[in-house]
MOPAC internal coordinates of N, CA, C and O (Angstrom, degrees):
PM7 1SCF
backbone

  N    0.0000 0     0.00 0     0.00 0    0    0    0
  C    1.5428 1     0.00 0     0.00 0    1    0    0
  C    1.5386 1   103.18 1     0.00 0    2    1    0
  O    1.2310 1   121.50 1   -49.71 1    3    2    1
  N    1.3097 1   114.73 1   130.29 1    3    2    1
  C    1.4183 1   122.19 1   172.63 1    5    3    2
  C    1.5683 1   112.29 1   -86.97 1    6    5    3
  O    1.2310 1   120.17 1   -48.80 1    7    6    5
  N    1.2173 1   117.27 1   131.20 1    7    6    5
  C    1.4451 1   118.96 1   170.57 1    9    7    6
  C    1.4916 1   110.99 1  -103.69 1   10    9    7
  O    1.2310 1   119.97 1   -50.17 1   11   10    9
  N    1.3204 1   117.66 1   129.83 1   11   10    9
  C    1.4984 1   120.66 1  -175.80 1   13   11   10
  C    1.4960 1   104.86 1  -128.38 1   14   13   11
  O    1.2310 1   121.44 1   -67.25 1   15   14   13
  N    1.3552 1   114.85 1   112.75 1   15   14   13
  C    1.5150 1   119.52 1   177.93 1   17   15   14
  C    1.5441 1   106.65 1  -103.30 1   18   17   15
  O    1.2310 1   121.41 1   -51.52 1   19   18   17
  N    1.3580 1   114.90 1   128.48 1   19   18   17
  C    1.3678 1   122.65 1   179.64 1   21   19   18
  C    1.5463 1   106.76 1  -107.66 1   22   21   19
  O    1.2310 1   125.94 1   -66.65 1   23   22   21
  N    1.4631 1   106.18 1   113.35 1   23   22   21
  C    1.5066 1   114.56 1  -164.85 1   25   23   22
  C    1.5653 1   106.53 1  -137.16 1   26   25   23
  O    1.2310 1   119.49 1   -31.40 1   27   26   25
  N    1.3154 1   118.59 1   148.60 1   27   26   25
  C    1.3137 1   124.89 1   173.88 1   29   27   26
  C    1.6093 1   109.89 1  -163.80 1   30   29   27
  O    1.2310 1   117.66 1   -42.25 1   31   30   29
  N    1.2686 1   122.06 1   137.75 1   31   30   29
  C    1.4322 1   115.21 1  -175.99 1   33   31   30
  C    1.4736 1   114.31 1   -81.55 1   34   33   31
  O    1.2310 1   120.10 1  -178.18 1   35   34   33
  N    1.2925 1   117.41 1     1.82 1   35   34   33
  C    1.5757 1   122.96 1   174.73 1   37   35   34
  C    1.5337 1   109.65 1  -103.25 1   38   37   35
  O    1.2310 1   121.52 1   -39.28 1   39   38   37
  N    1.2084 1   114.70 1   140.72 1   39   38   37
  C    1.5094 1   117.03 1   171.95 1   41   39   38
  C    1.4976 1   113.58 1   -84.05 1   42   41   39
  O    1.2310 1   120.14 1   -19.92 1   43   42   41
  N    1.2757 1   117.34 1   160.08 1   43   42   41
  C    1.4750 1   120.44 1   175.89 1   45   43   42
  C    1.4995 1   113.93 1    76.49 1   46   45   43
  O    1.2310 1   117.44 1  -158.77 1   47   46   45
  N    1.3222 1   122.48 1    21.23 1   47   46   45
  C    1.5251 1   122.49 1  -176.39 1   49   47   46
  C    1.5798 1   108.75 1  -108.69 1   50   49   47
  O    1.2310 1   119.55 1  -167.19 1   51   50   49
  N    1.2273 1   118.46 1    12.81 1   51   50   49
  C    1.4917 1   122.14 1   175.26 1   53   51   50
  C    1.4872 1   119.82 1    83.16 1   54   53   51
  O    1.2310 1   123.77 1  -150.73 1   55   54   53
  N    1.3911 1   110.37 1    29.27 1   55   54   53
  C    1.5216 1   112.79 1   175.87 1   57   55   54
  C    1.6450 1   111.78 1   -62.04 1   58   57   55
  O    1.2310 1   121.49 1   131.91 1   59   58   57
  N    1.3455 1   114.75 1   -48.09 1   59   58   57
  C    1.4259 1   117.52 1  -176.38 1   61   59   58
  C    1.5639 1   108.21 1   -62.13 1   62   61   59
  O    1.2310 1   121.62 1   132.46 1   63   62   61
  N    1.3135 1   114.51 1   -47.54 1   63   62   61
  C    1.5413 1   120.67 1  -176.86 1   65   63   62
  C    1.5401 1   105.68 1   -55.44 1   66   65   63
  O    1.2310 1   120.97 1   131.97 1   67   66   65
  N    1.2635 1   115.76 1   -48.03 1   67   66   65
  C    1.4919 1   122.47 1  -176.40 1   69   67   66
  C    1.4581 1   108.90 1   -60.93 1   70   69   67
  O    1.2310 1   118.50 1   125.69 1   71   70   69
  N    1.2579 1   120.46 1   -54.31 1   71   70   69
  C    1.4872 1   126.97 1  -178.12 1   73   71   70
  C    1.5502 1   110.18 1   -57.87 1   74   73   71
  O    1.2310 1   119.17 1   135.36 1   75   74   73
  N    1.3326 1   119.19 1   -44.64 1   75   74   73
  C    1.3741 1   119.36 1  -178.67 1   77   75   74
  C    1.5481 1   112.62 1   -68.08 1   78   77   75
  O    1.2310 1   121.84 1   130.83 1   79   78   77
  N    1.3656 1   114.09 1   -49.17 1   79   78   77
  C    1.4895 1   120.50 1  -178.40 1   81   79   78
  C    1.5561 1   109.12 1   -63.60 1   82   81   79
  O    1.2310 1   118.82 1   142.41 1   83   82   81
  N    1.2760 1   119.85 1   -37.59 1   83   82   81
  C    1.4605 1   123.37 1   177.64 1   85   83   82
  C    1.4952 1   111.90 1   -64.16 1   86   85   83
  O    1.2310 1   121.83 1   137.08 1   87   86   85
  N    1.3343 1   114.11 1   -42.92 1   87   86   85
  C    1.4739 1   117.84 1   177.31 1   89   87   86
  C    1.5470 1   117.51 1   -65.34 1   90   89   87
  O    1.2310 1   124.12 1   138.40 1   91   90   89
  N    1.3960 1   109.70 1   -41.60 1   91   90   89
  C    1.4705 1   118.19 1   175.42 1   93   91   90
  C    1.5475 1   110.26 1   -66.09 1   94   93   91
  O    1.2310 1   121.16 1   136.61 1   95   94   93
  N    1.3076 1   115.38 1   -43.39 1   95   94   93
  C    1.4488 1   114.99 1   176.34 1   97   95   94
  C    1.5438 1   116.75 1   -58.49 1   98   97   95
  O    1.2310 1   122.61 1   133.07 1   99   98   97
  N    1.3188 1   112.61 1   -46.93 1   99   98   97
  C    1.4409 1   120.26 1   175.27 1  101   99   98
  C    1.6407 1   111.60 1   -55.95 1  102  101   99
  O    1.2310 1   122.90 1   134.86 1  103  102  101
  N    1.2963 1   112.04 1   -45.14 1  103  102  101
  C    1.5395 1   119.56 1   178.21 1  105  103  102
  C    1.4832 1   109.62 1   -59.69 1  106  105  103
  O    1.2310 1   120.97 1   138.57 1  107  106  105
  N    1.3509 1   115.74 1   -41.43 1  107  106  105
  C    1.4335 1   113.22 1  -177.09 1  109  107  106
  C    1.5422 1   112.39 1   -75.68 1  110  109  107
  O    1.2310 1   120.19 1   163.28 1  111  110  109
  N    1.2848 1   117.24 1   -16.72 1  111  110  109
  C    1.4419 1   124.24 1   174.89 1  113  111  110
  C    1.5619 1   111.38 1   -84.96 1  114  113  111
  O    1.2310 1   119.81 1  -170.44 1  115  114  113
  N    1.3043 1   117.96 1     9.56 1  115  114  113
  C    1.4463 1   123.29 1  -179.59 1  117  115  114
  C    1.4938 1   119.94 1    84.93 1  118  117  115
  O    1.2310 1   121.53 1  -168.85 1  119  118  117
  N    1.3573 1   114.68 1    11.15 1  119  118  117
  C    1.5076 1   116.14 1   175.78 1  121  119  118
  C    1.4396 1   111.07 1   -91.41 1  122  121  119
  O    1.2310 1   123.85 1   -29.53 1  123  122  121
  N    1.3519 1   110.22 1   150.47 1  123  122  121
  C    1.5332 1   117.60 1   169.77 1  125  123  122
  C    1.5369 1   111.72 1   -88.30 1  126  125  123
  O    1.2310 1   122.95 1   -59.98 1  127  126  125
  N    1.3124 1   111.96 1   120.02 1  127  126  125
  C    1.4407 1   122.87 1  -164.77 1  129  127  126
  C    1.5547 1   111.00 1  -120.74 1  130  129  127
  O    1.2310 1   120.65 1   -47.41 1  131  130  129
  N    1.2834 1   116.35 1   132.59 1  131  130  129
  C    1.5901 1   119.33 1   173.94 1  133  131  130
  C    1.5929 1   103.39 1  -123.10 1  134  133  131
  O    1.2310 1   122.73 1   -62.82 1  135  134  133
  N    1.3592 1   112.38 1   117.18 1  135  134  133
  C    1.4435 1   116.40 1   170.75 1  137  135  134
  C    1.5260 1   112.34 1   -94.88 1  138  137  135
  O    1.2310 1   121.61 1   -47.16 1  139  138  137
  N    1.3657 1   114.53 1   132.84 1  139  138  137
  C    1.4242 1   121.12 1  -175.76 1  141  139  138
  C    1.4899 1   105.30 1  -112.63 1  142  141  139
  O    1.2310 1   119.56 1   -55.75 1  143  142  141
  N    1.3505 1   118.44 1   124.25 1  143  142  141
  C    1.4395 1   120.11 1   175.56 1  145  143  142
  C    1.5392 1   105.75 1   -90.97 1  146  145  143
  O    1.2310 1   118.59 1   -81.30 1  147  146  145
  N    1.2765 1   120.29 1    98.70 1  147  146  145
  C    1.4473 1   121.11 1   177.14 1  149  147  146
  C    1.5268 1   111.60 1   -93.88 1  150  149  147
  O    1.2310 1   121.26 1   179.17 1  151  150  149
  N    1.3070 1   115.20 1    -0.83 1  151  150  149
  C    1.5169 1   121.45 1   173.19 1  153  151  150
  C    1.4496 1   109.89 1   -92.10 1  154  153  151
  O    1.2310 1   121.26 1   -64.25 1  155  154  153
  N    1.3635 1   115.20 1   115.75 1  155  154  153
  C    1.5734 1   115.85 1  -178.93 1  157  155  154
  C    1.4095 1   114.59 1   -71.42 1  158  157  155
  O    1.2310 1   116.89 1  -174.73 1  159  158  157
  N    1.3071 1   123.51 1     5.27 1  159  158  157
  C    1.5053 1   124.30 1   176.32 1  161  159  158
  C    1.5604 1   110.13 1   -69.52 1  162  161  159
  O    1.2310 1   119.20 1   156.85 1  163  162  161
  N    1.3717 1   119.12 1   -23.15 1  163  162  161
  C    1.4394 1   123.61 1   177.00 1  165  163  162
  C    1.4481 1   113.73 1    75.07 1  166  165  163
  O    1.2310 1   119.16 1  -158.99 1  167  166  165
  N    1.3041 1   119.20 1    21.01 1  167  166  165
  C    1.4370 1   119.82 1  -174.89 1  169  167  166
  C    1.5733 1   111.40 1   -74.05 1  170  169  167
  O    1.2310 1   121.28 1   149.41 1  171  170  169
  N    1.4152 1   115.15 1   -30.59 1  171  170  169
  C    1.4601 1   118.00 1   175.09 1  173  171  170
  C    1.5560 1   111.97 1   -64.32 1  174  173  171
  O    1.2310 1   120.18 1   136.97 1  175  174  173
  N    1.2337 1   117.26 1   -43.03 1  175  174  173
  C    1.4246 1   125.16 1  -179.56 1  177  175  174
  C    1.5989 1   108.87 1   -61.90 1  178  177  175
  O    1.2310 1   120.92 1   141.61 1  179  178  177
  N    1.3659 1   115.85 1   -38.39 1  179  178  177
  C    1.4509 1   118.15 1   177.74 1  181  179  178
  C    1.5353 1   108.75 1   -69.13 1  182  181  179
  O    1.2310 1   121.13 1   136.37 1  183  182  181
  N    1.4497 1   115.45 1   -43.63 1  183  182  181
  C    1.4534 1   115.08 1  -177.86 1  185  183  182
  C    1.4648 1   114.52 1   -67.31 1  186  185  183
  O    1.2310 1   120.34 1   159.27 1  187  186  185
  N    1.2733 1   116.95 1   -20.73 1  187  186  185
  C    1.5707 1   121.78 1   172.36 1  189  187  186
  C    1.4721 1   116.40 1   -87.19 1  190  189  187
  O    1.2310 1   120.62 1  -174.16 1  191  190  189
  N    1.2785 1   116.42 1     5.84 1  191  190  189
  C    1.5209 1   124.35 1   176.74 1  193  191  190
  C    1.4847 1   116.13 1    83.45 1  194  193  191
  O    1.2310 1   118.56 1  -159.26 1  195  194  193
  N    1.3669 1   120.34 1    20.74 1  195  194  193
  C    1.4444 1   123.96 1   175.48 1  197  195  194
  C    1.4876 1   104.12 1   -81.89 1  198  197  195
  O    1.2310 1   121.04 1   -68.71 1  199  198  197
  N    1.4284 1   115.61 1   111.29 1  199  198  197
  C    1.4469 1   122.61 1  -176.47 1  201  199  198
  C    1.5631 1   115.83 1   -65.08 1  202  201  199
  O    1.2310 1   121.60 1   135.25 1  203  202  201
  N    1.2817 1   114.55 1   -44.75 1  203  202  201
  C    1.4781 1   118.35 1  -179.11 1  205  203  202
  C    1.5547 1   111.47 1  -133.08 1  206  205  203
  O    1.2310 1   120.87 1  -104.19 1  207  206  205
  N    1.4195 1   115.95 1    75.81 1  207  206  205
  C    1.3675 1   119.51 1  -172.70 1  209  207  206
  C    1.5251 1   110.99 1   -59.18 1  210  209  207
  O    1.2310 1   114.01 1   150.62 1  211  210  209
  N    1.3098 1   128.95 1   -29.38 1  211  210  209
  C    1.4320 1   132.75 1  -176.55 1  213  211  210
  C    1.5129 1   107.44 1   -70.11 1  214  213  211
  O    1.2310 1   122.10 1   163.72 1  215  214  213
  N    1.3151 1   113.59 1   -16.28 1  215  214  213
  C    1.6357 1   117.75 1  -178.83 1  217  215  214
  C    1.4274 1   112.00 1   -88.44 1  218  217  215
  O    1.2310 1   119.98 1   170.47 1  219  218  217
  N    1.3427 1   117.64 1    -9.53 1  219  218  217
  C    1.5197 1   119.89 1   177.21 1  221  219  218
  C    1.4173 1   114.01 1   -64.27 1  222  221  219
  O    1.2310 1   119.03 1   -43.91 1  223  222  221
  N    1.3151 1   119.45 1   136.09 1  223  222  221
  C    1.5209 1   123.26 1  -176.65 1  225  223  222
  C    1.5192 1   108.84 1   -73.78 1  226  225  223
  O    1.2310 1   117.99 1   140.17 1  227  226  225
  N    1.4068 1   121.44 1   -39.83 1  227  226  225
  C    1.4227 1   124.17 1  -175.29 1  229  227  226
  C    1.4530 1   107.13 1  -118.76 1  230  229  227
  O    1.2310 1   120.81 1   -52.13 1  231  230  229
  N    1.4277 1   116.05 1   127.87 1  231  230  229
  C    1.5860 1   120.27 1   176.83 1  233  231  230
  C    1.4927 1   103.43 1  -131.72 1  234  233  231
  O    1.2310 1   122.25 1    10.19 1  235  234  233
  N    1.2456 1   113.30 1  -169.81 1  235  234  233
  C    1.4415 1   119.90 1   177.31 1  237  235  234
  C    1.5606 1   111.23 1   -65.76 1  238  237  235
  O    1.2310 1   122.87 1   144.50 1  239  238  237
  N    1.3562 1   112.11 1   -35.50 1  239  238  237
  C    1.4524 1   120.39 1  -179.85 1  241  239  238
  C    1.5464 1   109.89 1   -61.40 1  242  241  239
  O    1.2310 1   119.68 1   129.87 1  243  242  241
  N    1.3855 1   118.22 1   -50.13 1  243  242  241
  C    1.3483 1   124.83 1  -177.55 1  245  243  242
  C    1.5045 1   112.86 1   -63.79 1  246  245  243
  O    1.2310 1   120.83 1   141.63 1  247  246  245
  N    1.4412 1   116.01 1   -38.37 1  247  246  245
  C    1.4974 1   118.83 1   173.57 1  249  247  246
  C    1.3968 1   111.76 1   -65.52 1  250  249  247
  O    1.2310 1   117.85 1   139.08 1  251  250  249
  N    1.3745 1   121.70 1   -40.92 1  251  250  249
  C    1.4594 1   122.25 1  -176.94 1  253  251  250
  C    1.4884 1   111.53 1   -71.67 1  254  253  251
  O    1.2310 1   120.68 1   151.51 1  255  254  253
  N    1.3646 1   116.30 1   -28.49 1  255  254  253
  C    1.5430 1   117.85 1   175.53 1  257  255  254
  C    1.5397 1   109.03 1   -61.27 1  258  257  255
  O    1.2310 1   122.24 1   137.83 1  259  258  257
  N    1.3433 1   113.32 1   -42.17 1  259  258  257
  C    1.4631 1   118.14 1   178.41 1  261  259  258
  C    1.5812 1   114.51 1   -60.92 1  262  261  259
  O    1.2310 1   124.49 1   134.23 1  263  262  261
  N    1.3816 1   108.99 1   -45.77 1  263  262  261
  C    1.4767 1   118.84 1   179.59 1  265  263  262
  C    1.6215 1   110.30 1   -57.37 1  266  265  263
  O    1.2310 1   123.71 1   133.21 1  267  266  265
  N    1.3858 1   110.48 1   -46.79 1  267  266  265
  C    1.4946 1   120.28 1  -178.46 1  269  267  266
  C    1.5055 1   111.12 1   -61.46 1  270  269  267
  O    1.2310 1   120.71 1   138.15 1  271  270  269
  N    1.4190 1   116.25 1   -41.85 1  271  270  269
  C    1.2844 1   124.14 1  -177.64 1  273  271  270
  C    1.6105 1   116.75 1   -83.94 1  274  273  271
  O    1.2310 1   124.77 1  -177.89 1  275  274  273
  N    1.2899 1   108.44 1     2.11 1  275  274  273
  C    1.5440 1   115.62 1   178.91 1  277  275  274
  C    1.5524 1   109.25 1    67.93 1  278  277  275
  O    1.2310 1   119.66 1  -148.70 1  279  278  277
  N    1.2911 1   118.26 1    31.30 1  279  278  277
  C    1.4576 1   119.69 1   176.96 1  281  279  278
  C    1.5356 1   108.05 1   -96.43 1  282  281  279
  O    1.2310 1   119.88 1   -20.17 1  283  282  281
  N    1.3879 1   117.84 1   159.83 1  283  282  281
  C    1.4324 1   123.52 1  -177.11 1  285  283  282
  C    1.5232 1   106.62 1   -74.73 1  286  285  283
  O    1.2310 1   120.13 1   -42.36 1  287  286  285
  N    1.2992 1   117.35 1   137.64 1  287  286  285
  C    1.4449 1   127.11 1   166.70 1  289  287  286
  C    1.4415 1   107.64 1  -107.83 1  290  289  287
  O    1.2310 1   121.96 1   -55.30 1  291  290  289
  N    1.3966 1   113.85 1   124.70 1  291  290  289
  C    1.4999 1   121.48 1  -176.89 1  293  291  290
  C    1.6002 1   108.98 1   -73.61 1  294  293  291
  O    1.2310 1   119.94 1   -38.25 1  295  294  293
  N    1.3211 1   117.71 1   141.75 1  295  294  293
  C    1.4322 1   122.19 1   175.40 1  297  295  294
  C    1.6532 1   109.02 1   -46.20 1  298  297  295
  O    1.2310 1   120.35 1   -49.25 1  299  298  297
  N    1.3214 1   116.94 1   130.75 1  299  298  297
  C    1.4642 1   124.17 1   176.56 1  301  299  298
  C    1.5468 1   112.33 1    68.41 1  302  301  299
  O    1.2310 1   119.73 1  -171.55 1  303  302  301
  N    1.3766 1   118.13 1     8.45 1  303  302  301
  C    1.4311 1   119.83 1   176.52 1  305  303  302
  C    1.4207 1   114.66 1   -59.41 1  306  305  303
  O    1.2310 1   117.24 1   -53.45 1  307  306  305
  N    1.3291 1   122.85 1   126.55 1  307  306  305
  C    1.3861 1   132.56 1   177.56 1  309  307  306
  C    1.5456 1   111.33 1    77.81 1  310  309  307
  O    1.2310 1   118.33 1  -174.87 1  311  310  309
  N    1.3518 1   120.79 1     5.13 1  311  310  309
  C    1.3348 1   117.93 1   178.37 1  313  311  310
  C    1.5590 1   114.42 1   -92.77 1  314  313  311
  O    1.2310 1   121.87 1   -48.93 1  315  314  313
  N    1.2838 1   114.02 1   131.07 1  315  314  313
  C    1.4557 1   122.13 1  -174.64 1  317  315  314
  C    1.5954 1   103.04 1   -98.74 1  318  317  315
  O    1.2310 1   119.11 1   -41.79 1  319  318  317
  N    1.2203 1   119.30 1   138.21 1  319  318  317
  C    1.4851 1   122.75 1   176.24 1  321  319  318
  C    1.5043 1   110.61 1  -103.61 1  322  321  319
  O    1.2310 1   116.31 1   -65.17 1  323  322  321
  N    1.2659 1   124.61 1   114.83 1  323  322  321
  C    1.4570 1   130.09 1  -174.86 1  325  323  322
  C    1.4697 1   107.98 1   -89.71 1  326  325  323
  O    1.2310 1   122.06 1   -28.38 1  327  326  325
  N    1.3714 1   113.67 1   151.62 1  327  326  325
  C    1.4459 1   120.81 1   177.10 1  329  327  326
  C    1.6127 1   116.43 1   -57.19 1  330  329  327
  O    1.2310 1   123.16 1   159.31 1  331  330  329
  N    1.3028 1   111.55 1   -20.69 1  331  330  329
  C    1.4972 1   119.29 1  -174.66 1  333  331  330
  C    1.4992 1   106.59 1   -85.66 1  334  333  331
  O    1.2310 1   116.12 1  -176.76 1  335  334  333
  N    1.3184 1   124.98 1     3.24 1  335  334  333
  C    1.3469 1   126.48 1   173.29 1  337  335  334
  C    1.5273 1   116.48 1    93.58 1  338  337  335
  O    1.2310 1   120.31 1  -167.86 1  339  338  337
  N    1.2315 1   117.02 1    12.14 1  339  338  337
  C    1.4424 1   123.91 1  -176.87 1  341  339  338
  C    1.4794 1   112.45 1  -109.31 1  342  341  339
  O    1.2310 1   121.35 1   -29.85 1  343  342  341
  N    1.3604 1   115.02 1   150.15 1  343  342  341
  C    1.4746 1   115.60 1   172.90 1  345  343  342
  C    1.6889 1   107.13 1  -101.39 1  346  345  343
  O    1.2310 1   120.92 1   -27.42 1  347  346  345
  N    1.1935 1   115.85 1   152.58 1  347  346  345
  C    1.4349 1   120.05 1  -166.36 1  349  347  346
  C    1.4930 1   109.15 1  -148.00 1  350  349  347
  O    1.2310 1   121.67 1   -52.98 1  351  350  349
  N    1.4609 1   114.40 1   127.02 1  351  350  349
  C    1.4669 1   117.33 1   172.34 1  353  351  350
  C    1.5453 1   103.51 1  -112.88 1  354  353  351
  O    1.2310 1   121.94 1   -59.63 1  355  354  353
  N    1.3490 1   113.89 1   120.37 1  355  354  353
  C    1.4515 1   118.79 1  -175.13 1  357  355  354
  C    1.5865 1   107.00 1   -87.30 1  358  357  355
  O    1.2310 1   123.74 1   -12.41 1  359  358  357
  N    1.3672 1   110.44 1   167.59 1  359  358  357
  C    1.4846 1   123.78 1   177.14 1  361  359  358
  C    1.4507 1   105.40 1   -98.74 1  362  361  359
  O    1.2310 1   120.62 1    -1.69 1  363  362  361
  N    1.2708 1   116.42 1   178.31 1  363  362  361
  C    1.4728 1   119.46 1   177.24 1  365  363  362
  C    1.4906 1   104.93 1  -136.46 1  366  365  363
  O    1.2310 1   120.64 1   -65.94 1  367  366  365
  N    1.3303 1   116.37 1   114.06 1  367  366  365
  C    1.5346 1   121.64 1  -167.41 1  369  367  366
  C    1.6247 1   110.55 1   -65.24 1  370  369  367
  O    1.2310 1   120.66 1   156.67 1  371  370  369
  N    1.2744 1   116.34 1   -23.33 1  371  370  369
  C    1.4957 1   115.34 1  -177.30 1  373  371  370
  C    1.6477 1   108.99 1   -85.52 1  374  373  371
  O    1.2310 1   118.79 1   180.00 1  375  374  373
  N    1.2632 1   119.92 1     0.00 1  375  374  373
  C    1.4501 1   121.75 1  -177.65 1  377  375  374
  C    1.4996 1   113.85 1  -108.20 1  378  377  375
  O    1.2310 1   119.00 1   -19.50 1  379  378  377
  N    1.2373 1   119.51 1   160.50 1  379  378  377
  C    1.3809 1   125.32 1   175.45 1  381  379  378
  C    1.5334 1   107.36 1   -76.70 1  382  381  379
  O    1.2310 1   115.69 1   -51.25 1  383  382  381
  N    1.3286 1   125.78 1   128.75 1  383  382  381
  C    1.4229 1   120.92 1   175.55 1  385  383  382
  C    1.5408 1   115.53 1   -61.10 1  386  385  383
  O    1.2310 1   118.77 1   -23.79 1  387  386  385
  N    1.2908 1   119.95 1   156.21 1  387  386  385
  C    1.4378 1   125.43 1  -178.20 1  389  387  386
  C    1.4746 1   109.52 1   -66.92 1  390  389  387
  O    1.2310 1   122.53 1   -20.09 1  391  390  389
  N    1.3204 1   112.77 1   159.91 1  391  390  389
  C    1.5263 1   117.06 1   172.74 1  393  391  390
  C    1.4799 1   113.02 1   -89.52 1  394  393  391
  O    1.2310 1   120.53 1   168.62 1  395  394  393
  N    1.3999 1   116.59 1   -11.38 1  395  394  393
  C    1.4602 1   119.66 1  -179.12 1  397  395  394
  C    1.5110 1   103.92 1  -149.69 1  398  397  395
  O    1.2310 1   122.64 1   -22.47 1  399  398  397
  N    1.4182 1   112.54 1   157.53 1  399  398  397
  C    1.4113 1   120.93 1  -176.49 1  401  399  398
  C    1.5792 1   104.81 1  -111.18 1  402  401  399
  O    1.2310 1   119.91 1   -25.34 1  403  402  401
  N    1.3050 1   117.77 1   154.66 1  403  402  401
  C    1.5257 1   118.65 1   178.09 1  405  403  402
  C    1.4591 1   113.74 1   -52.54 1  406  405  403
  O    1.2310 1   120.37 1   -40.06 1  407  406  405
  N    1.3314 1   116.90 1   139.94 1  407  406  405
  C    1.5696 1   118.60 1   174.06 1  409  407  406
  C    1.4027 1   112.81 1   -72.61 1  410  409  407
  O    1.2310 1   118.60 1   139.07 1  411  410  409
  N    1.3758 1   120.27 1   -40.93 1  411  410  409
  C    1.4480 1   122.65 1  -173.68 1  413  411  410
  C    1.6129 1   107.24 1  -126.79 1  414  413  411
  O    1.2310 1   120.43 1   -58.29 1  415  414  413
  N    1.2092 1   116.78 1   121.71 1  415  414  413
  C    1.5355 1   120.00 1   172.16 1  417  415  414
  C    1.4866 1   110.17 1   -70.66 1  418  417  415
  O    1.2310 1   118.65 1   -32.43 1  419  418  417
  N    1.3492 1   120.19 1   147.57 1  419  418  417
  C    1.3822 1   123.98 1  -178.15 1  421  419  418
  C    1.5548 1   117.40 1   -72.52 1  422  421  419
  O    1.2310 1   120.96 1  -157.04 1  423  422  421
  N    1.3848 1   115.78 1    22.96 1  423  422  421
  C    1.4695 1   116.98 1   178.77 1  425  423  422
  C    1.5471 1   106.95 1  -153.03 1  426  425  423
  O    1.2310 1   121.82 1    -8.07 1  427  426  425
  N    1.4009 1   114.12 1   171.93 1  427  426  425
  C    1.4824 1   117.61 1   173.92 1  429  427  426
  C    1.4445 1   106.55 1   -83.65 1  430  429  427
  O    1.2310 1   121.50 1   -48.81 1  431  430  429
  N    1.3561 1   114.74 1   131.19 1  431  430  429
  C    1.4908 1   117.75 1   178.34 1  433  431  430
  C    1.5613 1   110.01 1  -135.70 1  434  433  431
  O    1.2310 1   123.98 1   -19.24 1  435  434  433
  N    1.3984 1   109.97 1   160.76 1  435  434  433
  C    1.4226 1   112.05 1   175.72 1  437  435  434
  C    1.5182 1   111.51 1  -103.51 1  438  437  435
  O    1.2310 1   120.71 1   163.74 1  439  438  437
  N    1.3918 1   116.25 1   -16.26 1  439  438  437
  C    1.3891 1   121.59 1  -178.88 1  441  439  438
  C    1.5716 1   111.72 1  -158.82 1  442  441  439
  O    1.2310 1   123.61 1   -35.17 1  443  442  441
  N    1.3487 1   110.68 1   144.83 1  443  442  441
  C    1.4267 1   116.68 1   173.39 1  445  443  442
  C    1.5639 1   110.04 1  -126.94 1  446  445  443
  O    1.2310 1   119.44 1   -58.95 1  447  446  445
  N    1.3169 1   118.67 1   121.05 1  447  446  445
  C    1.3696 1   121.92 1  -176.57 1  449  447  446
  C    1.5617 1   111.31 1  -110.97 1  450  449  447
  O    1.2310 1   118.52 1   -61.19 1  451  450  449
  N    1.2659 1   120.43 1   118.81 1  451  450  449
  C    1.4932 1   125.65 1  -176.90 1  453  451  450
  C    1.3462 1   111.74 1  -105.92 1  454  453  451
  O    1.2310 1   118.23 1   -50.47 1  455  454  453
  N    1.3810 1   120.99 1   129.53 1  455  454  453
  C    1.4363 1   129.36 1   177.50 1  457  455  454
  C    1.5578 1    99.65 1   -98.07 1  458  457  455
  O    1.2310 1   121.66 1   -67.03 1  459  458  457
  N    1.4464 1   114.43 1   112.97 1  459  458  457
  C    1.3889 1   122.52 1  -178.82 1  461  459  458
  C    1.4593 1   112.99 1   -90.39 1  462  461  459
  O    1.2310 1   120.25 1   -24.51 1  463  462  461
  N    1.3893 1   117.13 1   155.49 1  463  462  461
  C    1.5273 1   118.58 1   164.59 1  465  463  462
  C    1.4582 1   116.02 1   -59.99 1  466  465  463
  O    1.2310 1   119.45 1   -20.17 1  467  466  465
  N    1.2528 1   118.66 1   159.83 1  467  466  465
  C    1.4505 1   121.71 1   175.10 1  469  467  466
  C    1.4634 1   115.48 1   -77.10 1  470  469  467
  O    1.2310 1   116.94 1   177.64 1  471  470  469
  N    1.3492 1   123.43 1    -2.36 1  471  470  469
  C    1.4086 1   124.99 1   167.82 1  473  471  470
  C    1.4673 1   114.62 1   -96.48 1  474  473  471
  O    1.2310 1   121.53 1   -25.39 1  475  474  473
  N    1.2790 1   114.67 1   154.61 1  475  474  473
  C    1.4691 1   115.41 1  -178.25 1  477  475  474
  C    1.5366 1   108.23 1   -87.94 1  478  477  475
  O    1.2310 1   121.01 1  -112.41 1  479  478  477
  N    1.3692 1   115.67 1    67.59 1  479  478  477
  C    1.4548 1   121.94 1  -177.43 1  481  479  478
  C    1.6205 1   110.34 1   -85.55 1  482  481  479
  O    1.2310 1   123.15 1    -6.19 1  483  482  481
  N    1.2216 1   111.57 1   173.81 1  483  482  481
  C    1.4940 1   115.79 1   170.57 1  485  483  482
  C    1.5067 1   115.43 1   -57.68 1  486  485  483
  O    1.2310 1   121.06 1   148.51 1  487  486  485
  N    1.3512 1   115.58 1   -31.49 1  487  486  485
  C    1.4495 1   117.36 1   176.88 1  489  487  486
  C    1.5698 1   110.39 1   -65.13 1  490  489  487
  O    1.2310 1   121.48 1   136.69 1  491  490  489
  N    1.2546 1   114.77 1   -43.31 1  491  490  489
  C    1.4994 1   117.88 1  -178.98 1  493  491  490
  C    1.5439 1   111.17 1   -67.68 1  494  493  491
  O    1.2310 1   119.75 1   141.10 1  495  494  493
  N    1.3150 1   118.08 1   -38.90 1  495  494  493
  C    1.4461 1   122.29 1  -178.52 1  497  495  494
  C    1.5094 1   108.26 1   -68.42 1  498  497  495
  O    1.2310 1   118.39 1   136.63 1  499  498  497
  N    1.3232 1   120.68 1   -43.37 1  499  498  497
  C    1.4292 1   121.90 1   174.49 1  501  499  498
  C    1.6198 1   117.18 1   -63.05 1  502  501  499
  O    1.2310 1   122.35 1   150.61 1  503  502  501
  N    1.3075 1   113.10 1   -29.39 1  503  502  501
  C    1.4101 1   117.45 1   171.00 1  505  503  502
  C    1.4298 1   115.68 1   -54.97 1  506  505  503
  O    1.2310 1   120.40 1   143.34 1  507  506  505
  N    1.3942 1   116.85 1   -36.66 1  507  506  505
  C    1.4601 1   121.57 1  -176.86 1  509  507  506
  C    1.4984 1   113.06 1   -69.78 1  510  509  507
  O    1.2310 1   117.05 1   162.46 1  511  510  509
  N    1.3872 1   123.23 1   -17.54 1  511  510  509
  C    1.4271 1   123.16 1  -175.73 1  513  511  510
  C    1.4864 1   110.24 1   -97.08 1  514  513  511
  O    1.2310 1   120.10 1   180.00 1  515  514  513

């Protein structure tokens, strides 16, 4: 599985657009892709048609809280399947982003693309590993 982190310390440079288009392009090429919205602004959710991302019950933050608290995470929990053939884990803009991302996604994947925040936070750094 390839992990691709889209990061830049400046906002408004196309990180979200690149991440989404890369994921959809890989999916159209037959790859199994998971997009992770590590940026709490919620721009990826909006670009994928999620009307009220802050109203979602399960997001990256809630999944990571379970991981940090050593609670079970159900397979495919929090994953939204998009019409373009990609799996997507949204962020929640009203929450603090997690300090680490999951080590192993709950499915077999060819690629993971992570939309990082524009600050060089621990979330962005972990996305590179």
